[in-house]
All heavy atoms as an XYZ file, in Angstrom:
965
protein
N      91.744    114.640    -64.742
C      91.891    115.968    -65.314
C      92.417    115.850    -66.740
O      93.367    115.134    -67.017
C      92.849    116.783    -64.456
C      93.078    118.178    -64.978
S      93.886    119.172    -63.717
C      93.796    120.719    -64.531
N      91.789    116.535    -67.652
C      92.164    116.465    -69.062
C      93.462    117.224    -69.299
O      93.759    118.209    -68.637
C      91.054    117.047    -69.926
N      94.227    116.758    -70.243
C      95.458    117.442    -70.640
C      95.164    118.317    -71.853
O      94.371    117.951    -72.710
C      96.527    116.424    -71.003
C      97.028    115.637    -69.816
C      98.155    114.743    -70.228
N      99.231    115.541    -70.799
C     100.491    115.499    -70.423
N     100.832    114.661    -69.477
N     101.400    116.236    -70.986
N      95.816    119.439    -71.906
C      95.665    120.336    -73.045
C      96.202    119.619    -74.270
O      97.325    119.129    -74.280
C      96.448    121.627    -72.782
C      96.205    122.685    -73.809
C      95.055    123.443    -73.781
C      97.126    122.928    -74.809
C      94.828    124.431    -74.720
C      96.911    123.907    -75.755
C      95.763    124.668    -75.710
N      95.395    119.538    -75.322
C      95.771    118.698    -76.455
C      95.912    119.442    -77.779
O      96.086    118.807    -78.805
C      94.748    117.573    -76.624
O      93.471    118.124    -76.926
N      95.833    120.761    -77.754
C      95.915    121.501    -79.013
C      97.345    121.910    -79.338
O      98.109    122.275    -78.451
C      95.071    122.779    -78.936
C      93.564    122.624    -78.816
C      92.915    123.993    -78.670
C      92.998    121.889    -80.003
N      97.673    121.880    -80.609
C      98.923    122.486    -81.059
C      98.663    123.979    -81.263
O      97.505    124.423    -81.265
C      99.368    121.864    -82.384
O      98.459    122.229    -83.420
N      99.707    124.733    -81.428
C      99.553    126.169    -81.675
C      98.701    126.393    -82.924
O      97.815    127.245    -82.943
C     100.920    126.832    -81.847
C     100.845    128.320    -82.125
C     102.234    128.917    -82.291
C     102.162    130.395    -82.607
N     103.505    130.968    -82.809
N      98.950    125.602    -83.959
C      98.209    125.758    -85.213
C      96.728    125.431    -85.032
O      95.869    126.123    -85.569
C      98.829    124.873    -86.308
C     100.200    125.321    -86.759
C     101.326    124.986    -85.771
O     101.135    124.097    -84.897
O     102.394    125.621    -85.874
N      96.438    124.381    -84.266
C      95.035    124.029    -84.003
C      94.349    125.134    -83.206
O      93.196    125.475    -83.465
C      94.951    122.701    -83.250
C      95.363    121.503    -84.087
C      95.550    120.245    -83.258
O      95.953    120.328    -82.084
O      95.289    119.159    -83.813
N      95.078    125.684    -82.234
C      94.537    126.787    -81.446
C      94.236    127.985    -82.345
O      93.150    128.570    -82.282
C      95.530    127.192    -80.338
C      95.127    128.468    -79.644
C      94.167    128.454    -78.642
C      95.673    129.689    -80.018
C      93.764    129.626    -78.023
C      95.285    130.862    -79.406
C      94.331    130.834    -78.410
O      93.927    132.000    -77.818
N      95.199    128.362    -83.206
C      94.997    129.512    -84.089
C      93.816    129.284    -85.029
O      93.042    130.204    -85.297
C      96.272    129.803    -84.897
C      97.443    130.351    -84.093
C      98.693    130.422    -84.962
C      97.125    131.710    -83.492
N      93.665    128.065    -85.507
C      92.551    127.743    -86.393
C      91.213    127.953    -85.668
O      90.274    128.512    -86.232
C      92.678    126.309    -86.895
C      91.698    125.871    -87.969
C      91.784    126.747    -89.198
C      91.950    124.426    -88.344
N      91.151    127.543    -84.414
C      89.926    127.753    -83.630
C      89.661    129.247    -83.431
O      88.521    129.704    -83.521
C      90.013    127.041    -82.280
C      89.882    125.535    -82.385
C      89.959    124.883    -81.020
C      89.752    123.399    -81.115
N      88.376    123.029    -81.469
N      90.715    130.018    -83.148
C      90.554    131.453    -82.948
C      90.132    132.132    -84.251
O      89.263    133.002    -84.255
C      91.856    132.076    -82.419
C      92.185    131.659    -81.008
C      91.213    132.242    -79.987
N      91.515    133.656    -79.836
C      90.618    134.631    -79.840
N      89.341    134.355    -79.961
N      90.983    135.879    -79.714
N      90.718    131.726    -85.362
C      90.362    132.292    -86.665
C      88.897    132.023    -86.977
O      88.204    132.871    -87.524
C      91.280    131.730    -87.776
C      92.691    132.286    -87.624
C      90.723    132.051    -89.164
C      93.727    131.573    -88.463
N      88.420    130.847    -86.579
C      87.026    130.498    -86.864
C      86.052    131.208    -85.927
O      84.843    131.067    -86.077
C      86.824    128.988    -86.804
O      86.941    128.534    -85.478
N      86.590    131.982    -84.961
C      85.718    132.797    -84.134
C      85.558    132.357    -82.689
O      84.849    133.004    -81.926
N      86.193    131.259    -82.294
C      86.065    130.816    -80.913
C      86.841    131.749    -79.990
O      87.930    132.200    -80.321
C      86.573    129.390    -80.739
C      85.604    128.347    -81.252
C      86.058    126.960    -80.887
O      86.841    126.366    -81.592
N      85.560    126.463    -79.761
N      86.288    131.998    -78.816
C      86.954    132.848    -77.832
C      87.979    132.033    -77.055
O      87.930    130.797    -77.027
C      85.930    133.431    -76.860
O      85.390    132.399    -76.053
N      88.889    132.744    -76.400
C      89.857    132.078    -75.532
C      89.123    131.289    -74.440
O      89.481    130.153    -74.147
C      90.788    133.101    -74.882
C      91.820    133.679    -75.824
C      92.712    134.664    -75.093
N      93.820    135.087    -75.948
C      94.840    135.811    -75.521
N      94.886    136.209    -74.260
N      95.809    136.158    -76.362
N      88.102    131.910    -73.857
C      87.350    131.272    -72.779
C      86.704    129.977    -73.266
O      86.760    128.953    -72.591
C      86.286    132.238    -72.253
C      85.483    131.697    -71.097
C      84.485    132.720    -70.595
C      83.665    132.176    -69.443
N      82.677    133.142    -68.959
N      86.110    130.021    -74.467
C      85.457    128.838    -75.022
C      86.465    127.722    -75.277
O      86.199    126.549    -74.991
C      84.721    129.211    -76.318
C      84.023    128.035    -76.937
O      84.587    127.374    -77.809
N      82.805    127.766    -76.497
N      87.630    128.072    -75.794
C      88.661    127.065    -76.069
C      89.147    126.445    -74.762
O      89.325    125.230    -74.664
C      89.826    127.675    -76.879
C      89.331    128.056    -78.286
C      91.002    126.702    -76.966
C      90.303    128.891    -79.095
N      89.353    127.285    -73.738
C      89.787    126.768    -72.434
C      88.746    125.793    -71.883
O      89.096    124.707    -71.394
C      90.022    127.922    -71.463
N      87.466    126.168    -71.963
C      86.403    125.284    -71.467
C      86.379    123.983    -72.263
O      86.235    122.899    -71.698
C      85.049    125.983    -71.563
C      84.871    127.091    -70.561
C      83.592    127.885    -70.777
O      82.988    127.857    -71.844
N      83.187    128.623    -69.749
N      86.535    124.090    -73.570
C      86.529    122.911    -74.436
C      87.674    121.961    -74.073
O      87.536    120.745    -74.160
C      86.674    123.382    -75.889
C      86.581    122.331    -76.926
C      86.723    122.944    -78.312
O      87.862    123.082    -78.787
O      85.693    123.299    -78.907
N      88.810    122.523    -73.663
C      89.972    121.718    -73.288
C      89.963    121.316    -71.810
O      90.898    120.704    -71.335
C      91.257    122.491    -73.611
C      91.518    122.656    -75.096
C      91.825    121.328    -75.758
O      92.697    120.598    -75.335
N      91.080    121.015    -76.812
N      88.914    121.735    -71.102
C      88.743    121.415    -69.688
C      89.888    121.972    -68.840
O      90.420    121.312    -67.953
C      88.606    119.902    -69.475
C      88.012    119.570    -68.112
O      87.283    120.419    -67.554
O      88.291    118.460    -67.603
N      90.282    123.225    -69.163
C      91.286    123.931    -68.382
C      90.761    125.336    -68.108
O      89.829    125.795    -68.763
C      92.656    124.024    -69.095
C      92.543    124.776    -70.426
C      93.249    122.638    -69.297
C      93.865    125.066    -71.093
N      91.349    126.016    -67.169
C      90.968    127.392    -66.886
C      91.742    128.354    -67.773
O      92.678    127.968    -68.488
N      91.361    129.625    -67.715
C      92.079    130.638    -68.495
C      93.548    130.741    -68.088
O      94.404    130.925    -68.965
C      91.377    131.990    -68.395
C      90.078    132.092    -69.206
C      89.372    133.417    -68.932
C      90.343    131.927    -70.691
N      93.900    130.596    -66.782
C      95.331    130.610    -66.442
C      96.104    129.471    -67.117
O      97.250    129.647    -67.522
C      95.346    130.473    -64.916
C      94.028    131.041    -64.484
C      93.066    130.625    -65.574
N      95.467    128.319    -67.238
C      96.106    127.198    -67.935
C      96.315    127.504    -69.401
O      97.361    127.181    -69.978
N      95.321    128.126    -70.021
C      95.464    128.511    -71.429
C      96.545    129.577    -71.570
O      97.341    129.538    -72.516
C      94.131    129.016    -71.988
C      94.142    129.436    -73.455
C      94.545    128.275    -74.371
C      92.783    129.981    -73.858
N      96.579    130.523    -70.618
C      97.612    131.565    -70.649
C      99.015    130.971    -70.646
O      99.920    131.508    -71.277
C      97.459    132.525    -69.467
C      96.339    133.527    -69.671
O      95.824    133.644    -70.806
O      95.964    134.197    -68.686
N      99.193    129.860    -69.924
C     100.498    129.183    -69.913
C     100.925    128.821    -71.337
O     102.061    129.063    -71.743
C     100.426    127.926    -69.040
C     101.557    126.973    -69.283
N     102.801    127.160    -68.737
C     101.621    125.840    -70.034
C     103.595    126.167    -69.145
N     102.905    125.366    -69.922
N      99.998    128.227    -72.092
C     100.321    127.809    -73.455
C     100.506    129.011    -74.382
O     101.401    129.019    -75.233
C      99.236    126.867    -73.991
C      99.335    125.544    -73.317
C      98.594    125.094    -72.257
C     100.278    124.515    -73.607
N      99.014    123.846    -71.893
C     100.044    123.462    -72.695
C     101.290    124.374    -74.542
C     100.791    122.290    -72.705
C     102.031    123.209    -74.548
C     101.771    122.186    -73.644
N      99.670    130.023    -74.209
C      99.798    131.214    -75.051
C     101.151    131.877    -74.820
O     101.801    132.327    -75.779
C      98.657    132.196    -74.771
C      97.251    131.667    -75.071
C      96.210    132.708    -74.684
C      97.106    131.258    -76.518
N     101.578    131.928    -73.571
C     102.890    132.507    -73.258
C     103.994    131.651    -73.874
O     104.946    132.177    -74.461
C     103.063    132.608    -71.742
C     104.350    133.280    -71.336
C     104.426    133.433    -69.824
C     105.742    134.105    -69.429
N     105.853    134.236    -67.978
N     103.865    130.345    -73.762
C     104.853    129.422    -74.323
C     104.978    129.603    -75.838
O     106.067    129.542    -76.396
C     104.449    127.981    -73.990
C     105.424    126.928    -74.429
C     104.975    125.556    -73.960
C     105.962    124.495    -74.411
N     105.611    123.178    -73.906
N     103.855    129.856    -76.496
C     103.843    130.045    -77.946
C     104.178    131.477    -78.369
O     104.271    131.783    -79.555
C     102.473    129.684    -78.517
C     102.107    128.233    -78.388
C     102.937    127.155    -78.383
C     100.786    127.701    -78.252
N     102.217    125.988    -78.246
C     100.890    126.294    -78.172
C      99.523    128.285    -78.196
C      99.796    125.462    -78.039
C      98.426    127.446    -78.058
C      98.558    126.051    -77.986
N     104.279    132.382    -77.398
C     104.604    133.775    -77.713
C     103.429    134.589    -78.218
O     103.618    135.594    -78.901
N     102.207    134.171    -77.864
C     101.019    134.885    -78.351
C     100.050    135.225    -77.227
O      98.848    135.369    -77.462
C     100.296    134.092    -79.470
C      99.880    132.697    -78.984
C     101.159    134.011    -80.715
C      98.990    131.936    -79.956
N     100.559    135.381    -75.999
C      99.664    135.712    -74.884
C      99.056    137.093    -75.083
O      97.875    137.312    -74.811
C     100.408    135.637    -73.556
C      99.508    135.885    -72.364
C     100.232    135.704    -71.054
C      99.288    136.009    -69.906
N      99.957    135.962    -68.624
N      99.847    138.034    -75.573
C      99.340    139.380    -75.849
C      98.343    139.304    -77.005
O      98.652    138.724    -78.051
C     100.500    140.299    -76.215
C     100.047    141.726    -76.423
O      99.331    141.976    -77.419
O     100.411    142.580    -75.619
N      97.138    139.857    -76.839
C      96.137    139.775    -77.912
C      96.613    140.342    -79.252
O      96.215    139.841    -80.298
C      94.957    140.584    -77.366
C      95.097    140.493    -75.884
C      96.583    140.486    -75.624
N      97.478    141.355    -79.214
C      97.980    141.903    -80.483
C      98.862    140.893    -81.207
O      98.746    140.708    -82.424
C      98.772    143.193    -80.228
C      97.985    144.369    -79.658
C      98.921    145.515    -79.345
C      96.892    144.806    -80.603
N      99.729    140.223    -80.452
C     100.592    139.214    -81.065
C      99.776    138.011    -81.529
O     100.081    137.408    -82.556
C     101.683    138.783    -80.091
C     102.698    139.858    -79.722
C     103.676    139.333    -78.679
C     103.418    140.370    -80.941
N      98.729    137.687    -80.777
C      97.847    136.595    -81.179
C      97.162    136.941    -82.510
O      97.095    136.117    -83.419
C      96.796    136.323    -80.105
C      95.864    135.183    -80.470
C      94.721    135.056    -79.492
O      94.060    136.078    -79.194
O      94.473    133.937    -79.034
N      96.698    138.176    -82.623
C      96.028    138.606    -83.852
C      96.985    138.543    -85.049
O      96.615    138.094    -86.137
C      95.477    140.029    -83.674
C      94.637    140.510    -84.823
C      93.225    139.937    -84.840
O      92.743    139.461    -83.807
O      92.603    139.977    -85.912
N      98.223    138.975    -84.838
C      99.230    138.913    -85.909
C      99.485    137.461    -86.294
O      99.551    137.128    -87.484
C     100.534    139.620    -85.478
C     101.653    139.353    -86.466
C     100.307    141.118    -85.336
N      99.619    136.581    -85.300
C      99.844    135.159    -85.579
C      98.660    134.551    -86.327
O      98.842    133.737    -87.238
C     100.101    134.399    -84.281
N      97.451    134.963    -85.969
C      96.259    134.463    -86.657
C      96.273    134.907    -88.116
O      95.983    134.114    -89.022
C      94.990    134.958    -85.957
C      94.743    134.313    -84.616
S      93.514    135.145    -83.569
C      92.119    135.307    -84.645
N      96.608    136.158    -88.340
C      96.666    136.685    -89.715
C      97.733    135.949    -90.519
O      97.494    135.545    -91.651
C      96.957    138.189    -89.682
C      97.058    138.829    -91.048
C      95.736    138.918    -91.785
O      94.680    138.944    -91.142
O      95.769    138.963    -93.027
N      98.903    135.753    -89.907
C      99.982    135.048    -90.591
C      99.577    133.613    -90.908
O      99.785    133.130    -92.011
C     101.248    135.065    -89.745
C     102.409    134.368    -90.424
C     103.656    134.368    -89.564
O     103.547    134.202    -88.326
O     104.734    134.531    -90.124
N      98.964    132.936    -89.939
C      98.548    131.548    -90.148
C      97.477    131.461    -91.230
O      97.524    130.592    -92.090
C      98.043    130.942    -88.841
C      97.674    129.481    -88.985
C      98.660    128.513    -89.105
C      96.346    129.073    -89.031
C      98.335    127.177    -89.257
C      96.015    127.738    -89.182
C      97.016    126.798    -89.287
O      96.690    125.479    -89.454
N      96.530    132.388    -91.201
C      95.441    132.376    -92.185
C      95.971    132.584    -93.593
O      95.442    132.019    -94.545
C      94.403    133.445    -91.847
N      97.025    133.383    -93.739
C      97.553    133.656    -95.081
C      98.521    132.582    -95.559
O      98.792    132.502    -96.748
C      98.252    135.027    -95.145
O      99.312    135.054    -94.193
C      97.272    136.154    -94.864
N      99.040    131.748    -94.637
C      99.990    130.713    -95.044
C      99.418    129.309    -94.973
O     100.083    128.366    -95.365
C     101.261    130.760    -94.171
O     100.899    130.552    -92.812
C     101.975    132.081    -94.313
N      98.189    129.162    -94.480
C      97.573    127.846    -94.356
C      97.412    127.233    -95.741
O      96.866    127.854    -96.641
C      96.210    127.974    -93.665
C      95.548    126.654    -93.405
C      95.994    125.823    -92.390
C      94.474    126.240    -94.167
C      95.381    124.609    -92.145
C      93.850    125.032    -93.935
C      94.309    124.212    -92.917
N      97.909    125.982    -95.940
C      97.878    125.378    -97.277
C      96.514    124.868    -97.729
O      96.347    124.503    -98.862
C      98.861    124.212    -97.156
C      98.828    123.849    -95.713
C      98.579    125.144    -94.971
N      95.538    124.871    -96.852
C      94.226    124.331    -97.192
C      93.327    125.378    -97.820
O      93.778    126.424    -98.280
N      92.017    125.116    -97.833
C      91.071    126.081    -98.387
C      91.078    127.361    -97.558
O      91.547    127.381    -96.425
C      89.722    125.361    -98.287
C      89.922    124.326    -97.236
C      91.371    123.933    -97.287
N      90.542    128.408    -98.124
C      90.506    129.700    -97.432
C      89.812    129.560    -96.089
O      88.801    128.888    -95.965
C      89.784    130.726    -98.297
N      90.399    130.195    -95.086
C      89.838    130.133    -93.744
C      88.962    131.342    -93.504
O      89.342    132.461    -93.836
C      90.969    130.134    -92.708
C      91.912    128.947    -92.762
C      93.084    129.174    -91.812
C      91.177    127.681    -92.377
N      87.802    131.147    -92.905
C      86.961    132.306    -92.597
C      87.534    133.058    -91.410
O      87.880    132.462    -90.403
C      85.615    131.671    -92.235
C      85.987    130.314    -91.710
C      87.205    129.895    -92.491
N      87.675    134.364    -91.526
C      88.112    135.171    -90.391
C      86.880    135.473    -89.550
O      85.775    135.543    -90.058
C      88.764    136.475    -90.852
C      90.113    136.282    -91.516
S      91.356    135.528    -90.457
C      91.677    136.848    -89.307
N      87.079    135.636    -88.263
C      85.950    135.931    -87.393
C      85.322    137.259    -87.812
O      85.964    138.109    -88.403
C      86.382    135.944    -85.937
C      87.457    136.916    -85.589
C      87.856    136.674    -84.150
C      88.885    137.645    -83.692
N      90.100    137.672    -84.420
N      84.076    137.424    -87.485
C      83.307    138.567    -87.954
C      83.792    139.897    -87.398
O      83.839    140.873    -88.097
C      81.825    138.370    -87.604
C      81.198    137.174    -88.284
C      81.189    137.290    -89.787
O      81.055    138.370    -90.326
N      81.365    136.178    -90.477
N      84.122    139.950    -86.089
C      84.514    141.197    -85.466
C      86.002    141.173    -85.173
O      86.448    140.449    -84.288
C      83.730    141.406    -84.170
C      82.243    141.508    -84.397
C      81.483    141.678    -83.103
O      82.045    142.184    -82.129
O      80.319    141.289    -83.087
N      86.812    141.939    -85.903
C      88.250    141.922    -85.651
C      88.562    142.506    -84.280
O      87.875    143.396    -83.804
C      88.820    142.805    -86.763
C      87.687    143.633    -87.230
C      86.436    142.851    -86.970
N      89.612    141.982    -83.647
C      90.024    142.465    -82.339
C      90.837    143.750    -82.469
O      90.952    144.510    -81.525
C      90.872    141.401    -81.621
C      90.068    140.194    -81.244
S      90.939    138.791    -80.502
C      92.535    139.338    -80.089
N      91.417    143.995    -83.630
C      92.264    145.158    -83.827
C      91.594    146.147    -84.765
O      90.773    145.783    -85.594
C      93.610    144.738    -84.433
C      94.437    143.771    -83.599
C      95.673    143.363    -84.361
C      94.823    144.397    -82.278
N      92.022    147.389    -84.662
C      91.499    148.406    -85.565
C      92.018    148.140    -86.972
O      93.056    147.488    -87.138
C      91.950    149.813    -85.119
O      93.380    149.878    -85.231
C      91.507    150.122    -83.710
N      91.345    148.646    -87.996
C      91.820    148.446    -89.372
C      93.238    148.959    -89.589
O      94.009    148.343    -90.322
C      90.804    149.230    -90.212
C      89.555    149.206    -89.385
C      90.033    149.285    -87.955
N      93.619    150.066    -88.934
C      94.981    150.589    -89.081
C      96.023    149.588    -88.602
O      97.028    149.350    -89.265
C      95.158    151.901    -88.300
C      94.439    153.073    -88.943
O      94.043    152.953    -90.119
O      94.277    154.095    -88.263
N      95.767    148.991    -87.442
C      96.731    148.048    -86.886
C      96.721    146.749    -87.690
O      97.765    146.153    -87.926
C      96.455    147.797    -85.391
C      96.679    149.111    -84.618
C      97.343    146.694    -84.847
C      96.324    149.040    -83.160
N      95.561    146.327    -88.163
C      95.506    145.133    -89.007
C      96.310    145.358    -90.286
O      97.050    144.481    -90.723
C      94.062    144.793    -89.361
C      93.296    144.180    -88.214
C      91.860    143.875    -88.589
O      91.304    144.465    -89.501
N      91.266    142.949    -87.872
N      96.170    146.538    -90.876
C      96.913    146.850    -92.101
C      98.410    146.869    -91.820
O      99.210    146.368    -92.625
C      96.461    148.190    -92.674
N      98.803    147.424    -90.679
C     100.222    147.469    -90.324
C     100.774    146.060    -90.155
O     101.882    145.758    -90.618
C     100.413    148.285    -89.047
N     100.024    145.197    -89.483
C     100.473    143.816    -89.294
C     100.566    143.095    -90.636
O     101.526    142.366    -90.891
C      99.517    143.080    -88.360
N      99.593    143.311    -91.495
C      99.617    142.679    -92.824
C     100.825    143.161    -93.613
O     101.524    142.369    -94.243
C      98.325    142.995    -93.573
C      98.243    142.324    -94.919
C      96.930    142.613    -95.605
C      96.893    141.959    -96.968
N      95.703    142.309    -97.711
N     101.088    144.465    -93.563
C     102.242    145.023    -94.268
C     103.543    144.435    -93.754
O     104.478    144.220    -94.513
C     102.265    146.544    -94.146
C     101.177    147.201    -94.958
O     100.620    146.597    -95.878
N     100.841    148.430    -94.612
N     103.619    144.178    -92.448
C     104.826    143.592    -91.878
C     105.130    142.256    -92.542
O     106.258    142.003    -92.943
C     104.654    143.395    -90.373
C     105.752    142.555    -89.717
C     107.049    143.340    -89.664
C     105.332    142.103    -88.358
N     104.120    141.404    -92.672
C     104.361    140.092    -93.227
C     104.549    140.116    -94.736
O     105.237    139.286    -95.293
C     103.249    139.122    -92.817
C     103.297    138.822    -91.354
C     102.361    139.341    -90.495
C     104.322    138.054    -90.829
C     102.423    139.090    -89.143
C     104.403    137.800    -89.481
C     103.450    138.322    -88.631
N     103.984    141.089    -95.404
C     104.214    141.227    -96.835
C     105.609    141.782    -97.101
O     106.263    141.407    -98.063
C     103.161    142.139    -97.462
C     101.791    141.502    -97.522
C     100.720    142.446    -98.014
O     100.996    143.638    -98.215
O      99.581    141.977    -98.189
N     106.070    142.672    -96.236
C     107.360    143.319    -96.431
C     108.522    142.414    -96.032
O     109.623    142.585    -96.516
C     107.427    144.618    -95.626
N     108.282    141.459    -95.157
C     109.373    140.616    -94.665
C     109.016    139.137    -94.731
O     109.007    138.448    -93.730
C     109.716    141.011    -93.238
N     108.743    138.607    -95.940
C     108.348    137.208    -96.024
C     109.479    136.242    -95.706
O     109.240    135.086    -95.441
C     107.884    137.057    -97.475
C     108.623    138.121    -98.206
C     108.765    139.260    -97.234
N     110.749    136.724    -95.714
C     111.867    135.828    -95.460
C     112.123    135.611    -93.977
O     112.954    134.809    -93.602
C     113.132    136.381    -96.117
O     113.454    137.631    -95.539
N     111.421    136.314    -93.109
C     111.617    136.151    -91.670
C     111.016    134.811    -91.258
O     109.820    134.614    -91.335
C     110.959    137.309    -90.876
C     111.087    137.064    -89.382
C     111.583    138.624    -91.268
N     111.880    133.900    -90.820
C     111.380    132.580    -90.459
C     111.419    132.329    -88.961
O     110.730    131.462    -88.467
C     112.176    131.491    -91.175
O     113.540    131.588    -90.810
N     112.212    133.063    -88.240
C     112.292    132.882    -86.794
C     111.058    133.491    -86.149
O     110.834    134.690    -86.243
C     113.559    133.534    -86.261
C     113.709    133.377    -84.778
O     113.370    132.299    -84.260
O     114.164    134.345    -84.138
N     110.244    132.673    -85.509
C     108.973    133.138    -84.951
C     109.163    134.255    -83.933
O     108.419    135.221    -83.917
C     108.234    131.967    -84.299
C     106.876    132.351    -83.792
C     106.128    131.160    -83.249
O     105.902    130.222    -84.011
O     105.783    131.199    -82.068
N     110.176    134.141    -83.092
C     110.406    135.166    -82.073
C     110.742    136.500    -82.725
O     110.210    137.545    -82.337
C     111.518    134.738    -81.128
N     111.614    136.490    -83.729
C     111.974    137.731    -84.419
C     110.753    138.315    -85.118
O     110.540    139.526    -85.101
C     113.073    137.473    -85.452
O     114.251    137.076    -84.806
N     109.962    137.452    -85.721
C     108.762    137.901    -86.408
C     107.781    138.529    -85.435
O     107.208    139.582    -85.699
C     108.117    136.712    -87.130
O     106.953    137.101    -87.790
N     107.590    137.901    -84.292
C     106.658    138.429    -83.289
C     107.162    139.748    -82.729
O     106.380    140.681    -82.522
C     106.454    137.410    -82.169
N     108.463    139.830    -82.471
C     109.031    141.080    -81.960
C     108.881    142.196    -82.984
O     108.521    143.321    -82.635
C     110.501    140.892    -81.589
C     110.709    140.029    -80.372
C     112.163    139.646    -80.149
O     113.046    140.125    -80.893
O     112.403    138.880    -79.219
N     109.139    141.884    -84.237
C     108.996    142.892    -85.291
C     107.540    143.333    -85.423
O     107.251    144.522    -85.569
C     109.503    142.335    -86.626
N     106.639    142.379    -85.328
C     105.215    142.708    -85.414
C     104.799    143.588    -84.240
O     104.070    144.566    -84.416
C     104.372    141.433    -85.435
N     105.292    143.250    -83.064
C     104.946    144.045    -81.881
C     105.472    145.470    -82.013
O     104.771    146.432    -81.673
C     105.503    143.383    -80.623
N     106.703    145.619    -82.520
C     107.264    146.968    -82.716
C     106.444    147.745    -83.735
O     106.131    148.914    -83.534
C     108.723    146.883    -83.170
C     109.702    146.573    -82.060
C     111.142    146.791    -82.504
N     111.514    145.994    -83.664
C     111.960    144.755    -83.601
N     112.090    144.154    -82.449
N     112.289    144.104    -84.706
N     106.097    147.103    -84.827
C     105.323    147.775    -85.869
C     103.948    148.179    -85.347
O     103.493    149.307    -85.583
C     105.167    146.859    -87.085
C     104.407    147.440    -88.264
C     105.140    148.645    -88.824
C     104.219    146.401    -89.333
N     103.309    147.304    -84.623
C     101.993    147.608    -84.063
C     102.093    148.750    -83.064
O     101.269    149.665    -83.065
C     101.369    146.344    -83.438
C     100.994    145.358    -84.553
C     100.155    146.688    -82.590
C     100.629    143.978    -84.067
N     103.129    148.706    -82.214
C     103.310    149.781    -81.242
C     103.520    151.124    -81.943
O     102.963    152.142    -81.534
C     104.497    149.477    -80.312
C     104.701    150.518    -79.239
C     103.500    150.665    -78.323
O     102.863    149.683    -77.967
N     103.179    151.876    -77.940
N     104.302    151.136    -83.014
C     104.513    152.368    -83.777
C     103.201    152.875    -84.356
O     102.920    154.078    -84.326
C     105.526    152.133    -84.909
C     106.934    151.926    -84.434
C     107.855    151.474    -85.550
O     107.430    151.230    -86.674
N     109.142    151.348    -85.240
N     102.381    151.972    -84.854
C     101.099    152.356    -85.435
C     100.165    152.917    -84.367
O      99.463    153.906    -84.584
C     100.451    151.156    -86.129
C      99.271    151.500    -86.990
C      99.621    152.377    -88.177
O     100.730    152.280    -88.717
O      98.756    153.187    -88.567
N     100.170    152.299    -83.196
C      99.353    152.792    -82.081
C      99.822    154.185    -81.680
O      99.001    155.087    -81.471
C      99.415    151.819    -80.887
C      98.838    152.440    -79.622
C      98.680    150.526    -81.226
N     101.128    154.378    -81.592
C     101.665    155.693    -81.221
C     101.295    156.754    -82.259
O     100.935    157.871    -81.902
C     103.181    155.622    -81.039
C     103.582    154.855    -79.806
C     105.080    154.566    -79.720
O     105.839    154.979    -80.623
O     105.478    153.929    -78.742
N     101.367    156.392    -83.532
C     100.964    157.339    -84.588
C      99.493    157.716    -84.451
O      99.122    158.883    -84.578
C     101.226    156.753    -85.975
C     102.632    156.952    -86.437
C     102.798    156.576    -87.909
N     104.004    155.768    -87.981
C     104.090    154.526    -88.372
N     103.043    153.907    -88.832
N     105.229    153.883    -88.353
N      98.651    156.727    -84.170
C      97.219    156.996    -83.993
C      96.982    157.899    -82.795
O      96.160    158.823    -82.852
C      96.443    155.701    -83.807
O      96.364    154.993    -84.998
N      97.712    157.654    -81.721
C      97.574    158.485    -80.529
C      98.032    159.914    -80.797
O      97.404    160.872    -80.328
C      98.361    157.880    -79.361
C      97.741    156.604    -78.832
C      98.622    155.886    -77.831
O      99.821    156.144    -77.732
N      98.029    154.970    -77.082
N      99.103    160.063    -81.564
C      99.590    161.398    -81.916
C      98.549    162.132    -82.762
O      98.295    163.324    -82.545
C     100.919    161.316    -82.668
C     102.081    160.913    -81.787
C     103.339    160.642    -82.585
O     103.317    160.565    -83.809
N     104.453    160.475    -81.884
N      97.952    161.429    -83.698
C      96.915    162.031    -84.543
C      95.716    162.451    -83.687
O      95.181    163.542    -83.858
C      96.456    161.051    -85.619
C      97.460    160.836    -86.719
C      96.924    159.810    -87.718
C      97.947    159.469    -88.778
N      97.446    158.440    -89.681
N      95.313    161.589    -82.765
C      94.194    161.908    -81.873
C      94.516    163.124    -81.012
O      93.662    164.014    -80.824
C      93.841    160.722    -80.971
C      93.221    159.566    -81.735
O      92.771    159.789    -82.893
O      93.169    158.458    -81.179
N      95.738    163.186    -80.503
C      96.135    164.322    -79.673
C      96.131    165.618    -80.494
O      95.705    166.670    -80.004
C      97.525    164.083    -79.069
N      96.575    165.532    -81.737
C      96.585    166.709    -82.610
C      95.163    167.161    -82.903
O      94.855    168.360    -82.893
C      97.317    166.397    -83.914
C      97.428    167.554    -84.881
C      98.254    168.714    -84.363
O      99.063    168.534    -83.418
O      98.076    169.833    -84.897
N      94.268    166.221    -83.126
C      92.865    166.563    -83.372
C      92.264    167.225    -82.137
O      91.555    168.228    -82.236
C      92.062    165.312    -83.788
C      92.484    164.875    -85.185
C      90.564    165.576    -83.725
C      91.942    163.518    -85.616
N      92.538    166.663    -80.954
C      92.037    167.245    -79.714
C      92.598    168.654    -79.501
O      91.893    169.546    -79.001
C      92.410    166.359    -78.516
C      91.618    165.072    -78.491
O      90.589    164.966    -79.170
O      92.064    164.148    -77.764
N      93.857    168.856    -79.867
C      94.482    170.172    -79.713
C      93.812    171.195    -80.591
O      93.633    172.349    -80.200
C      95.965    170.087    -80.057
C      96.756    171.347    -79.735
C      98.202    171.246    -80.192
N      98.355    171.204    -81.628
C      98.267    172.269    -82.434
N      98.011    173.444    -81.946
N      98.445    172.135    -83.728
N      93.387    170.792    -81.784
C      92.743    171.719    -82.721
C      91.324    171.983    -82.280
O      90.728    172.941    -82.375
C      92.746    171.150    -84.147
C      94.144    170.931    -84.735
C      93.998    170.224    -86.083
C      94.859    172.254    -84.900
């Protein structure tokens, strides 16, 4: 049985290039539950947190520009909110604090969108 051999950064690079979680799990010869173990360990099991981590990694990667996958997993509003989080708080170095802050910001943005939708439906 193969051992999972990717680092968090290698995993994020594969996701940024467009590979699916399922494809990465198959490539590593593990099932999705096995991949979920690593995603949880890295603090990116939630797709929203994974997307934020991908955006952060793509903007801080020291190499050439990384291609983002063609179809974003998040709406433009939530992507903008996540981007603003990292632009507004570049001094945050603790990954857990950064992920928690990103999750709070994303949740606030989702709630605002839901409130706007409810107001539109009411009208």
